[in-house]
N, C-alpha and C positions, 0 to 999 in steps of 0.2 A: 672288405665286404662282410666279414664276420661281425665287425662292429655295427655295420648298418643293419644286418639281420636282427641283432640283439636290440638295437634301438627301435626298430619297427615293432617288434614283439612287445616292448615296453609301451609303445604308443597304444596298442590294442588293449593291453592289460589296464593301462591308465584309464582309458575311456570307459571300458565296460565294468570294472570293478568298483570305481568310485560311485557310480550311480546306484541308486538304491532301488499352494505354492504360487509363489509369485514368479511371473515370467520376467526375464530380461526384456528390455526394449528391443523391438524387432526392426531390422533394416533389411532391405533388399539389395542395396548396392554395396554390401560388404565385399562383393566380388572385386571391386576396384580398390579396396584398402583392407587387407586382412588384419590390421591391428585391432579392429573392432571386435574380432572374435578370438584373437590369439596374440599374446604379448611377444611371442617369438618372431613375429613379423616386423618388430621395431627395427628400423634401419635397413630393411630388405631392399628398398628402392635406392639406398646409398645416399642420394642427395636429400636435403632437408625439404620435406613436402608438408603442406598444410591441406587437410581434407576436412570438409564440413558437410553435414547432412541436416536437412529439415524434412520431417516426415509428418504428414497429417493422415491418420488412419481412420477408415470407415467414415468419411466425410458425410455430413448430413445426419449423423446420429449424435444426440446431445451427450457431452462428456466423453466422446471418443478420444483415444490416445493421440497425443501430440508429442513429438520427440525432437530434440536438437542435440547434435553431437559434433565436437570438434577434435581432430586428431593432428598432432604435429610429431613428426619422427624423422630421424636421419641416422647415419652412421658416422663413427669417428674415422680418423685418417687411415687406421689399419683395415677398415671395411669389415672387420669381424665383430666389432662391438656396436650395437645399436641402442639408441635411446629414444624414448617417445613419451608424450603426455596425451592422455585421453580424458576428455570431459563429456559427460552425458547429463541431460536433463529430460526426464520423462514425466508426463502429466496424464493422468487418467481420471476424469471427473475431479473430485475433491482431493484425490491422492496424488502426490508427486514424489519423485525420487531423483536426487542429484548426486552424481558421483564424479570423482577425480582420481586418476591413477598415474603414477610415474612408472614407466616400463623400461626394462633392461633386457637385452638379448645378447647372446654370444654364439657366433657361428664357428663350426669346426669343419675344415676341409677334409673330405673323405677320399680324394684321389689327387694325383699330381697334376692333372689337367684343370683342377678347380671346377669340374662340371657337376660334382655332387657335394652337397653340403647338408649338415644337420645343425639346427639352431635350437637353443634352449632359452626360454623367456620367463621373466618374473615381473609381476606388477604389484605395487603396494599403493594404498591410498585410503580413501574413506568414502562413505556414502551417507547421505542425509535423507531420511524418509519422513514425509510430512503429510498431515491430514488437516485440511481447512474446514472446520465445522460450519463456518458461515456459508459454504457452498452446498450444504446438505439441507434437504427439506424433510423434517421429521413428520411422521404420520401421527404422532401424539406429542403433546407438550411434555417438557421436563424429561426427555429421553436421556438417560445416563450414558448411553452408548454414543451419543453425539457430543463431541466436545464443543465448548464455547470458544471461538477463535481458532487459532492455529496451534497444533501440537506437532512436535517433531523429535527425532532422535538421530544422533550422529554416531556412527559406528566405524571402526577400522575395517579394512577389507583387503583382500589379496586375490591375485589371479596368476595362473601359470600356464605354460604351454611348451610344446615341442613341434618342430617343423623340419621336414625333409624336402629338399628341392634338388632337381637336376634340370638338364636342358629341356626335357619334355615331360616332366612328371613332378607332382608335389603331393604331400600328404602331411596332415598335422592333426594334433589333438590338444585340447585346452580345457580349462575350467575356470569359471568366474564365480564371484561371491563366495570365496572359500572361508572367510572369517566372519562376515556380518551375520550369516545365518546360524553361527555357532556361539558367538559371544553375547548376543542380545539376551535380555531377561524377558520373562513373560509379561511383566508390566510394560516394557517398552514396546512389545509387539501386540498388545491388546487393542490399541487404536491404530497405530501405524503398521504398514506392511513391510516386512523384511524379506527381500529376495532370497530365494533358495539357491543353492549351488547349481549352476548350469554347466553342462558338459557339451563340447563341440568336437566333432570329427569331420574333417574335410579331405577329400582326395580329388585329383583332377590332372589334366595335362594340357599341352599346347601342341598343335600339329599344323604344319604349313601345308595348305591345300594348293596354293599358287604362290608366285613371287610376292603378290600384294594382298593375299588373303590368308588369315590364320584362323584356326578353329580351336576353341577352348571349352571343353566339357568339364563339368565338375559336379560333385555331390557334397552336400553339407547335412550332417545329422545333429539335431539338438536334443538334449535330454535334461529333465529336471524332475525332482520328486513331485508326485501328485498330479503330473500333467503327461499327456501322451507324447511320445517321441515324435519330433517333427523332422521331415526330410525334404530338402530342396534339391531338385534335379535341374541343373543349369546347362545351357547351351548358348555359346556366344561366338560371334565372328568378328574379326578385327580387319578392317580394310585400310590398306596403305599406312598402317601404324598410326592412324589418326581418327578412326571412327569405330567405336564398339556398337554392336546391336545384338540383342539376344533376348532370351525368354527363360523363365523359371516355372516349373510345376512344383508346387508346394503341397505336401500331403502329410498326414499323421499316421502313426502306427499305434493302433490300440492293442494293448497286451494285458493279459491277466497277471496277477501277482506272481505266479510261478512261471510266467513266460511261455506257457504251453499253447496259448491261443493268440497268434499274431496275425493281423491282417492289414491291408492297405486300403480299406474301403471308406475312409473318412477324408475325402478331398477337401482341401482348404482353400487354395487360391492359384490363379495363374498370374504371372507377372511379365510385363514387357518392359525392356530397359534399353536406353541409348546413352552413350557418352561421346562428346565431341572434344577433340583436341583443337581448341581455337587457335593456339600457337604453342610453341615448345614449352611454355611456362604455365599455361592456363587451360583448364578443362571444366566442362559443365556436363552434368548427367541428370537424367530424369527416369523415374520408374513409375509405372502404374500397376497397382494390384487390384484384381477383381476376385472377390470371394465366391467360391462355388458352393456356398451353403446359404442359410436363411439371411445372414448378414448382407449378402450381396443383393438381396431384394429390398433391403431397408435403407441403404446408403448409396453413395456415389463412388465407391471404390477408395483406394488409398493412394495418395500422391507423395512422391519423395523427390526432393531436389538435392543435388550434390554440387559443390563447387570445390575445385582443387587447384593449387598453384604451387609452383616451385619457389621456395623461399631463398634457398642458397645452394649453389652447386658445390659438391664435394670435389676438391682438387684431385683427389686420388681415384675418383670413379671414372670409368670409361663412358662409352655410349650408353644411354639409358635403356633398360630392359623393358620389353612389353609383356613379359611372361606373367609377372606377378600382380600387375595392377592395370 
């Protein structure tokens, strides 16, 4: 328990001290696959799973974000070592960002009953940021700030995270874009957009209401330089271990530079989500986001579709868990 207390202190220090821009691609259904926000989730499901998202944000607005992501992860036979691959492609108007990461995690058992674990995760890869000048409309001819054709830059990148899990509780912290925002040159970022470091902190639990109904509340905080902190408040119900239904209230925390003026008065969106277990190997999910600001009056919301399937059963794993995904 002393080790656990020290580890959780490090989680909070890690989260609040690294933070001091370009936003990461935003998903709503990360609740079904934590690898998107934390490399320490690699192998948490033990079996080899493939999970994919397609998100069309702010539909009806020209140049609105569109994102595709695919994650594949599983654990080795010892069940303590997890491996995963994460691919993302995000397009906003003429700007696009493509990234690929290999992820590694290692789990440490904290008790003899194997009910409490702490996992450490690392991810390494690259990202490519591009700008297609042919998709831009200049207000004046021969504008030097608009490139002719496509310009891009490829940079190395890294991510890391820590995750604590027990039978009824989980908490994690992670950071993305650790290298790309630091190794680029001013010339590389003059036309293309380099994502800043993003920090994530999540906490939640799972409670059995009845034999066939489980309740999963959780909170996710996002932080990046130059942008307000974002907070997701999630509430989900799982019926018969086959059907998730829930909602998210997403808001932002506006704070001054010295942190003395913090409020939660800038509502962002409400999200409704469902996920169906069509069979033991195949799942489909859908989320609809509705913005609670001026964007909500200009578009038709954001739509997100997820498809997941079991690729390979790990011979060492037991019955699949419903707690983490």
